[in-house]
Structures are given as structure tokens and as C-alpha cells.
C-alpha angles and dihedrals in degrees: 000000000000126000091259088057091053098037113012119211094265091051090051088054092050091051093049088050091050091052090049091051095045093048091056089077100043140039085226118112120224122202132179119205123185129192132166099231143040111158094169136040110338095208092054091048090046090051091051090050090049090053095043091051089049094234089152089070097080114120093240098033089235104128122130128201128209103200121191127184097191102185093050090040097232133129142170141190114218128182130199123247100274090051092047091049094047104043129065123254110281093023092148098040094104092050091046091053093045094047089050091056092050093046093049088051091052091244097122097148094049090045094049093049092048093047093046091052089050092047091053090052093047094046092049089066090061101024107029118194120266128208095238095041112136125208102249100182134042117265091211120111108256122213139188135177096201116153109256111243095190095089093123097044123112104283093195095068098073122143104198129020126176095210 
């Protein structure tokens, strides 16, 4: 299945618009990355995507990644260091649970837009918007079809799972 089958172009535009709207209230940066496969540990794969996309380069180190491996039905939410230092343990648990329900129901665009809006509200409590804040990262959904090289990682240590 190609990205356009999982998130059609109109859905990608809705997600980018949701990110734009959410980021109006926070200096935080929200990104969505989609890939078909993740046979190993989803947090390790999300961390590699986070680094490959240079999400750690934001001025305030407050980027957050929603990572989805749709064929393997896994996902994760990963924040940069300033977010992890500022928020309590389990901060994204509600978003993970809610996104999982949407993904299981095949409503990925609706779910992502809802979760992104919630993330913007929650991030604004710790990283409020500033008048001169610039958008440091693209709001477009990113995609790769790289082969997953985590086949031999511990499969029991998965964060999000759509099943």
C-alpha cells in the first residue's frame, strides 16, 4: 500500500492544516511521519526517523513526532529533550490511546487531526506561542519506504500498536 492509499492527498492537506493551526498556540513543532514497515521496536524506529528528519534542530528542542508504520500496524509519539524534561511521565498516553482507536477504525486522517489539535493545546501549557515564533519544520506529512533494519530487535518493547 502506498502513502496515498493510507493518507490520500486531501487527507495530507487536512493534516498539514491541523499542524499549522495547532502550532499557532505553541512554539512546539509537530510532525507526522509515515512508513509502511516496522518489524522491530517502534520506539527505536521512531527515534531513527526523528534524527533522520533533523527534528532535534529546533531552537527550543520542543519538536514532537507522530510516527506510524501502517502495514505493521504500529505507531509512536516521541518528543524532543525539552518536552521530555518539561512534561510528566506518560504525558502522551491519552493521545496514544485515542490515536490507536482512530487507526483501528480506519479513520487515520480524522484521528491525526484530532490528536494534533490536542497536542497543540497541551504543548501550549509548557511552550506557549510567541509573537515572533517562526515555523522551523515543515507541516507536511513525511513518508519513507525504507527497509526496516530492526528485524532482530526486541519485539516485546513496543509503545503503540494498532491491533
